[in-house]
C-alpha positions in Angstrom: 75.0 -58.0 -256.3 74.9 -61.6 -257.6 77.6 -62.7 -255.1 75.7 -61.1 -252.3 72.6 -63.2 -253.5 74.6 -66.4 -253.5 76.1 -65.7 -250.2 72.5 -65.3 -248.9 71.6 -68.5 -250.7 74.5 -70.4 -249.0 73.4 -69.0 -245.6 69.8 -69.6 -246.2 70.5 -73.2 -247.7 72.0 -74.0 -244.3 68.9 -72.7 -242.7 66.4 -73.6 -245.2 64.5 -76.3 -243.1 64.9 -74.4 -239.7 61.9 -74.0 -237.6 60.4 -70.5 -237.7 61.6 -69.5 -234.2 65.3 -68.4 -234.2 66.5 -67.7 -230.7 67.8 -64.3 -229.8 71.5 -64.1 -229.5 72.6 -64.0 -225.9 75.9 -62.4 -226.8 77.4 -60.4 -229.8 79.5 -63.2 -231.0 76.6 -65.7 -231.5 76.2 -65.8 -235.2 73.5 -68.4 -235.3 71.0 -70.1 -233.0 68.6 -72.3 -234.6 66.5 -75.4 -233.9 65.6 -78.0 -236.6 62.6 -80.3 -236.1 63.0 -84.0 -236.0 63.9 -85.5 -239.4 65.0 -82.2 -240.9 68.7 -82.7 -240.4 68.8 -85.7 -237.9 66.2 -88.2 -236.8 65.7 -86.1 -233.7 65.3 -82.5 -233.1 68.7 -80.6 -232.9 69.8 -77.1 -231.9 72.8 -75.5 -233.7 74.6 -72.5 -232.1 77.5 -71.0 -233.9 79.9 -68.5 -231.9 82.9 -66.6 -233.1 83.7 -64.4 -236.0 83.1 -64.8 -239.7 84.7 -62.7 -242.6 83.2 -62.4 -246.0 85.6 -61.2 -248.9 84.2 -60.2 -252.2 86.7 -61.3 -255.0 86.7 -60.4 -258.8 85.1 -62.7 -261.2 81.9 -63.7 -259.2 84.0 -65.3 -256.5 84.0 -65.0 -252.8 86.0 -66.2 -249.7 84.6 -66.8 -246.1 87.0 -67.2 -243.1 85.9 -68.1 -239.7 88.6 -67.7 -237.3 87.9 -69.0 -233.7 84.5 -70.2 -234.7 82.7 -73.1 -232.8 79.6 -75.1 -233.3 77.7 -76.5 -230.5 75.1 -79.2 -231.5 72.4 -80.5 -229.1 70.3 -83.4 -229.4 67.1 -81.7 -228.1 65.5 -84.9 -227.2 68.2 -86.3 -224.9 70.1 -83.0 -224.1 73.3 -84.5 -225.1 75.6 -82.0 -226.9 79.0 -81.6 -228.7 81.1 -78.6 -229.7 83.2 -78.5 -232.8 86.0 -76.0 -233.7 84.9 -75.0 -237.3 87.8 -72.6 -238.3 87.9 -73.8 -241.9 87.5 -71.5 -245.0 85.1 -71.4 -247.9 86.1 -70.5 -251.5 83.2 -70.2 -253.9 82.5 -69.2 -257.5 79.3 -68.4 -259.2 79.1 -70.2 -262.6 77.3 -68.7 -265.7 74.3 -70.9 -265.1 73.9 -69.7 -261.4 75.3 -72.7 -259.8 77.9 -72.0 -257.1 81.0 -74.3 -256.9 82.1 -74.4 -253.3 85.4 -75.7 -251.9 85.8 -76.0 -248.1 89.1 -76.4 -246.5 90.1 -77.1 -242.9 87.4 -77.7 -240.3 83.9 -77.0 -241.7 80.4 -78.2 -241.0 77.9 -79.0 -243.9 74.1 -79.2 -243.3 72.1 -81.3 -245.8 68.5 -80.9 -245.0 66.2 -83.7 -246.0 63.9 -81.3 -247.8 66.6 -80.4 -250.2 66.5 -84.0 -251.3 70.2 -84.4 -250.6 72.0 -87.6 -251.7 73.6 -87.7 -248.1 71.1 -85.8 -245.8 72.2 -84.9 -242.2 74.8 -82.8 -240.4 78.5 -83.4 -241.0 81.9 -82.0 -239.8 84.4 -82.1 -242.6 88.2 -82.0 -242.0 90.2 -81.7 -245.0 89.5 -80.5 -248.6 86.0 -81.0 -249.9 83.9 -79.6 -252.9 80.2 -79.4 -253.5 77.8 -77.4 -255.7 74.6 -75.4 -254.9 71.9 -74.5 -257.4 71.1 -70.9 -257.8 68.1 -71.3 -255.1 70.6 -72.8 -252.7 69.5 -76.5 -253.1 72.1 -79.2 -253.6 73.3 -79.7 -257.2 76.2 -82.0 -256.0 76.9 -83.6 -252.6 80.3 -83.0 -250.8 83.1 -85.1 -251.8 87.0 -84.7 -251.2 89.8 -86.0 -249.1 89.9 -86.0 -245.3 87.6 -87.1 -242.4 83.9 -87.0 -242.4 82.1 -87.1 -239.0 78.3 -87.8 -239.0 77.2 -85.5 -236.2 73.7 -86.9 -236.3 74.9 -90.4 -235.7 77.3 -89.1 -232.9 74.6 -87.6 -230.9 72.0 -90.3 -231.5 
């Protein structure tokens, strides 16, 4: 049950500063369609639409694994209409520590959202390609910002 709560915390940490209105999915493979107000993720309002599949695997020892084959993220600068689509087929490995902190390792292509409200050291929206780690507190807020080896693309700067 604790792992399910952490998965929810990870998911809701991503959505923590979303506007109250989450759009209805136009098709079955839209996993997320949410709009953030200006200064929540980027300096401008931004819409995120994730399509594809995702698989959660519960592992022994307060661990879990998330795979996302064929998943894509389309990010739209709501102010200008400019958008970019990213393949995000990476995987997430996570382990809940005794203190409730979740240690997360992402490999491959992943997106990390660091809302300004969580007082992240590095707020924004980032495409990570490689091997990175970060940690989340039990409430889903940032314990440690992402770090690792590979390429980091600042999506907010890209669409500014």
